N, C-alpha and C positions, 0 to 999 in steps of 0.2 A: 504494500500499499504506499509506504513512504517513498519507494523507488518510483512509483507511478506518479505520485504527486510531484517529485523532483523533475521527472520528465516533462510533466505538463507545464510546470513553472518556467523551466528553460524555454519552452515554446512561447510562453507569454513575453518573456524578457526579449525574446527575438522578434516579437511582433507587438509594437507598442500600441497599435491600433486595437488589437484585440484586448490588451491589457486595460486600455481606457474604457472599453465597453463593458469589460468585467467590473472595473471600479465603479462605473456609473450604476450598474446593476446592483452592486452591494449597497450603495447609498440608498437608492430607491427601495430596495428590499428592507433595510433598516427601518425606514419611515413606515413602509406598508405593514411590516409584521409586528411593529409596536402597537398598532391600531387594530389589526384584523380581528383579534379575539376579544377585544373590549367594546367594539362598536355596538353590537347588539344590546349588551348590558347597559352601556350609556344611553342609548336610545330608549331603553325601557323605563328610564327615569322620566321621560317626557311623553312617550307614547305607549299605547297598549301593544300587546303582541301582535295582533292583526295589522295595526298601523305600522309597525316595524317591518313586518312582511311586505306591505304595500310600498314603503320607501325603498326597499331592495328591489322590488319589481320595477317601479318607476325609473330609478337610476339605471337599472340594467337595460330596460327598453330603450332609453336615450342613447346608451352605450352601443347598443346594436345598431341603431340608426346611424351613429357616427362611423362605426366600422364598416357598414355597408357602403358609405360614401367616402371612405377614407382615401381611395385612390384619387378622387377629385380633389380632396383637400390637399393631399400631397403634391399633386399636380399644380395647384394654385399657390401654395406657400413653401413647400419642401418639407423633408423630415426634419431638418435642423431647426427651422423656425417653429415648427409644430411642437417639437419637444420643449422648447423654450416657453412657448405659451401655455402648454399643459403643466408644466413646473410651477409658473406663476399662478395659475388657477388653483393648483393643489396647495400652495403656500397660503393663498387667500382663504380657501376652504377650511384649512386646518386651524388657521387663527380664528376664523369664525366659530368653529366647533369648540374651540378653547374658551371663549369668552361670552358667546351669545347665550341669552336666557329665553329668547323668543322661539317658541315652537315652530313657528313658520320658517324663520331663518335657519334654525338648526337643520330642519328638513331640507331646505335648499342647499345649505353648505354640505350636507351629507350626499345629496344627489351629485353635486359638483365633484366631490370626491370620488365617488363610485365611477363617474365617467372617466376621470382623468387617469386613474391607475392602469386599467386594462389597456387603454389607448397608449400609455407610455410604454408598457411592455410590448405592445405590438410594434412601436416605433424602434425599440431596442432590438427586436427580431431582426428588422431590416439592417440595422447597423451591424449585427453579428454576421448576417449573410453576406454583407459587402466585405467583410474581412476574412470570411471563410474561403480559401482558395482550393483546398484539397478536400473534395467531398467524402473521400474514403476516411477521413478523420472526423466527420461530422458527429459521430457518436461520442468520441472523446471530448470535442470542443463544446458540444451542447450539454453533456452531462457535467463537465466541469463548471459551465455557465450556471446550470441549475444548482450545483452543489455549493459554489461560492455564495450564491444568493441564499441558499437554504442554511448556511452557516450562521447567517444573521438571524434566522428564526430562533435559534437556541439562545443567542445572546439577548434578543429582544424580549423573549418571554421570561428570561431571568430578570432582566430590567423591569418588566411589569411586575413580577412577583415581589421585587424589592421596593419599587416606588409606590404601587397602588395598594396601600394598606388600609386606607380609610375611605375608599370610594371616590376619591377626588380624581376623577377621569382626566380633567384639564391638564394635570401634570404630565400625562402620557402623551396628550396631543402636542403640548409645548415641547416636550423631549423629542417627538418626531420631527419637529421643524428643524432641529439641528442638522439633519442629514439632507433636507432639501436645499438648503442654501449652498453648500459646497457642491451639490450636484448641479445646481444652476450654472455655477462659474465653471465647472469642469466642461459641461456642454458648450458654453459660450466660448471658451478658449480653444477647445480641441476638436469639436465635432463639425465645424462648418465646412471641412473639406470632404466629408463623406459624400459619395455620389448616391443620387436617389434611384438610379435604375430608370426603366421605362415602365411606369405603372399601368396596369390594365384596369379599366373601369369595371366595377361589379354589376352584372346583370344577374339579379337573383335567380331568374328562371334558367339563364344560361349557366350559371355556376352550379346549380342544383343538377342540371343535366350532365355537367362535367364530372361532378362528383359520382353521380349514379353510373356514368360510363367508366370512370377509373375506380374500380371497386376497392382496390387497396387504400386510396386516398379516403374514400367513403368510409371504410370500415376502421381505419385507424382514427379519423375524425370523431366517429361515434364512440369509440373506446376513450377518446380524450374527453369528450362530453360527459360520459359516465363518471369518469374520475373528477371532473369539475364539479358534477352534482354531488358527489361525496364530500368534496371540500366545502361547498356552499352550505351543505346540510349541517356539517360539523361545526363550521364557523358561526352560523346564526344560532343553532339550537343546543350545541353542547355546553358552552359556557353558562347559558341560563339553566340548563338541566343540573349541572354540577353545583352551581351557586344556590339556586332557588329551590330545588327538589332534594338533592342529596345533602346540602347544607354545608358545603366546603367553603373556606375562606379563599380570597384571591392569591394569597401567598401559597396555599396548597395547589390551587388550580394552576398557578403560574409554574410551579415546580413539576407538576404532572405533565403539563404541555411541553415543558423543556425536555423531559425524559421521552415523552411521546415522539417529538420531532427529531430525535437523534438519527434514525435511519436515513433521513435525507442527506446527512453528511456522509455516512459510512456505506450506503448502499449504491447510490446512483452512479458514482465514477467507476467502481468495478463492474457494475452492470453495463455501462456504456462501453467499456473496453471489451468485455465479452461479446457484446452485440456486434462489435466491429470485427473481432477476431475469431470468434468460435462458435457461438450458439445462434445468433440472430435474435431478433426481438420478439417474435411470436411466442415462443415458449415461456419466456420470463414474464411477459405481459399477462398471459393466462394464469400463471402461478400467482401473480400479484393480485388479480381480480378474485381468485379463491381465497387467498389469505384475508383481503379486506372483508369479503362476504361473511366468512366464518366468524371472525372476531367481532364484527359489527353486531352479528345475530346474538352474541354473548352479552352485549350491553344491557338489554332489558332485565336480564337475570341477576344483575348486580344491584342489590338494594341497600347496602350499606356504604359508608364512607371510607372503606379501606383503601388508604393512599396507594399501597403497593399493588393492590389488585387492579384498581383503576389505571395506574400508570402501565401495568404490563399489558393489559388488554388494548389500551389505546396505542402503545408502543407497537404492537403486532399489527394493528390496523395500518400504521404508517410504514412498516416494512413492505406491506403489499402495495401501498400507495406510491412509495418511492420506486418500486419496480415498474409500476404502470406508467408513472410520470416519465421516467427516463427512457422507456422503451417507446412510448408514443411520440415523444419529441425526436428521438433519434430516428424512428421509422420515417416520420413525416418529413423532416428537413433533409433526409437523403433524397427526396423526390421533388424538391422545389428549389428555386434560387431567388435572388432578391428581385427579380422581374415579376415573380408570381405573387404580387400584392394582393390580388383578388383572393386567390387560393389561401394565402397566409391569413388574410383578414377573416376568411370564413372560418378558418381552424380556430383563430383566437376569439371568435364570437361564442365559443362554447363557454367561456368564463362569464360573460354577463347573461347568456342564455341560462346557465346554471342557477344564476341567482333570481331567474323567473320561475324556472321548473321546481327547484327545491323548496321555495316557500309555498307554492301551490300544492305540491305533493305532501308537505308536512301539515299544511292547513286542512286539507281533504282528510288526511290520516287522523288528525285530531278530532274530526267530526264522528269518527267511529271508534278511535282507540284512545287509551290514556297516553300521557306524554311520553313515559318511557318505552312504550310499545311502538312509537313512530320509528325507532331505530330497526325494528324488525323489517319494516317496509324497505328501508335504506339497505339492509343487508341483502334482501332478495334482489334489489335492483343491481347491486354490485356483482352478485353471482351471475346475473343475466348479462353483464358486460362481457363475459367470457364468449359469448356468441360472435362478437366482433373480433375479438383478438385471434380466436381460432379460424376465422374466415379470411385472415390475411395470408397472402403469399409470402413465405418466409424468405429472408435474405441470406440464410445460410443452409 
């Protein structure tokens, strides 16, 4: 593992463009992961659970609209300027969430936040594609990109556990601003020279036909959507479940989430290396879905607040998620380049789409099931994701 890290670090030193994209991703990820698990609990101070779900849905619908039209936006202003505008929007939204007491303004700031984050990650995808010259190394480059970002999850959740002791969520929002300011100046200084490629405008009917015709792209995109639904479901409903139903403190929840997220550091890089050199993505993606499904189905049967039991079960779900995340990105980006903005945009739409689908599924589930049993529905959905991974044409 150390030798593999050393090998990749040498590559980064030899390509400062990739190194800067990685650095930008780390800064954005720190900002994002400091907030991701507290947002729903923060919003619950001002809105009912149904209203919180509606805010996620509204923000995600607007994000989908932007991603559908992203190639037109890129053609008009370019990726460099779009990234700068999005970072400024994110700064304003975060400051607003830190200090505003108006329900209406908080809702608007949160929607702006939801729109900016996935769009920024899409823009960074294009930057990384611009710097990736050898497609045979896509698995290594992409999984390192994911892992460097995911390392920040561990540190961010530890910070949340340490800082958020009395429910003062504004402290976390202000802390997350620290990473947006250097991100803006990094982009301003170094990213203006990146080329935008030749974007192709999205025609929904045409892109759907393309996806249906290219069965591998269709299947890996659906597998990625299933994974994003898992993330969205967990991000919105697990913190509320552990704090309000199981009765854990945020200090305990933060430590559990820290342990839970460790697989994203230790699993993805070896998995990407194996996908490039030995096994291919299909088998590991399927194993990942099975692991997620089995251990998510265990959640409703844990009724106490045993710290180690919760940490262990959630840790196992993320081993599966890390496998699926690494394999879906590796598989997809081996088949596209920076000119395929419509295809990449459609792929990245799975993130905002998941924040529409997950709240709807959870809300419908709550109509018939108790809160803890909604995770049974999620576990079943994850097992069904194996259909798409098994339908892929293997790369090995």
